[in-house]
N, C-alpha and C positions, 0 to 999 in steps of 0.2 A: 381751837374751836372757832375763834374769830376769823382765822384765815379761811376756813371752810365756808363760813357764812358769807364772807366777801366773795369768794369764788362762786358760790351758789347764786348770789345776786347778779354778779357780772355775767356769768354764763346764761342766766335766765334772761337778762336784758338783751344780750346778744342774740339768743335764739328767738326771742319774741320779735326782735327787729328783723331777723332773717325771715321769719314767717310772714311778717307784715310786707316786706319787700316781695316775697314770693306770691303773696295774695294779689299784688298789682300786675303780675304776669298771668294774664287770663286769656283763655281761649274760649270765645263765645260759642255757646251751643245753639243748634238750630231753632229750638223753641224758646230760648231765653236761658238766663243763668250762664254761668261760666265755669270752666274747669281750670283750676289754678295749678301751678307747678308745685304740688305737695306742700302747700302753705301751712298745713296743720301738723306736718310731721315734726317740726321743732317742738310743738306743744306735747306731742306724743312722747318724744324723747325726754323732755323735762319731767313728765309724769312718771315715767318708768325709772328715771335716774334718781329723782328726789322724792318720789312717793306721790300718791294721788292727791293728797291735801295740798302739797306745794304745786302740783299740776293744776289743781283748780284755781289757785291764786294766780298762777302764770297765765292760764287760759282766760281768766277774768280780765286781766290787764290787756291781753290781746283783743278780747271782745270790745273793750272800750275804744281801742285804737281802730278796730273795724267800724264801730259806730261813728266815730269822728270822720272816717273816710267815706262812710255811706250816709252821712247826715241828710243829704238831699232826699233820700227815700222817706224820711220822717215827715217832710213837708207835704207829702201827698195825703196825710191823714186828714180826715174831715172833722175830727173831734179829739178831745184829750184822751179818751179811752183807747181810741184807735192808735194814737201816737204812742201811748205807753205799750200797747201790744206789739207794735212794730219794733220799738226799742228793745223790749224784753225778749220776744220770741225770735225775731230775725237777727238779733245781735247778741245781747248779754247772755241769755240762757243757751242759745244755739251754739255759740263758740265756747262758753265756759264748760259745757258738758264734755268737751274734748279732753279736758284735764283729768277726767275720771279714768282714763285709759289704764293707768298704773294700778288700779284697784284689783286687777287680776294677777298681779305679781304675788307669788307664793301660793295662790289658790290653784293655779295651773302649774303643774310640775315643770314643764318645759318653758323656760323664760321667753324663747322666741315665739312660741305659741301664745303666750300671755300677751305679747305685743300685738300679734295678729288678731286675737280676740278683742283686745282693747280697742283697736282701730275699728273693727267691724261694729262693735256695740256702740261706741261713742258716736260714730258717724251716723248710725241709724237713729240715735237720739237727736242728733242735729237735724237729720231729715224730718223727723216728726215735728220739730219746732217750725221749720219752714213750710211743711205741709199744712199745719194748722193755720198759719197766717195766709197761705195761699188760698185756702177755702174761705176763711173767715173775713179776711181783709182785702187782699189784692183782687179777688174775683168780684167783690162788691164794688171796688173802685173801677176796675177795667174788666168787664166780662170778656172771656176769651172769644176769639174770632173763629174758633174751630167747631163750635156747636157742641162741645163736651160739657158735661156737668162740672161744677166747680171742683168736686172731689176727684174726678178723673183727670181734669186738667192740672190740678195741683200735684197729683200723683205723678203724672207724666213730666210736667215742667220741672218739679223739684227732684224727682227720681232720676231724670236724665243726667243732670250734672252731678248729683250726689253719688250716683252709682259709679260714674267715671272717676270722681274724686276718691272714692273708697278704693277702687281697683288700682288706680295709679299709686296711691299712698301705700297700699299693702305691698305692691310689687317693689317699690323703692325701699320700703322699710325692710323687707325680707332680703333684698340684695345687699343693703348696707349693714344688716345685723351681724353677719359673721365677722367682718373686719372691725366693727364698732361695738360688738356685744358687751365688752367690759365697760365701755363708756355708757351704754344704755343702762346697764345694771349698777352703775356707780362704783364699780370695783376699784377704780383708780383713785377714789377719794381717800382711801385708808392710808395712802402714801404721804 
């Protein structure tokens, strides 16, 4: 049992590190935001491999690392409440929800479909977090130069890169699922 716990911690640390490095490989989108190189896929794998509760813990650790890397964004807040909203909605909650991906295991008969649904649902939850801060905070700080309402602008700005992130992650996850399916499902842990 101790050997499995050690393996779980080491694998989680490694996958969180891989996700963090992948988050630094970013392709800037035309209206803002950036498309990363599947930086959340390691969190998806952890959630399916060890369960959604462990996935939440792992994604929370990842969210703290993302906050540290993006701390400059918090300095734009004009008050304490705004700073807390940026920290919580653009970092802590937005990335932690990715850990819920594994919640669909066992509820959806096909394990590969459970991964696909988990990605879609959790990325949509992350989008909602960024959308709220886009309307509530970022538009108040910097009204957009396109003449759009804050709702439309936040929808386009955040939707643009989150849709790309979702599609890219779904494609890569489905491509690697067949050769790594047993790893995703944790079937190699019983040995």
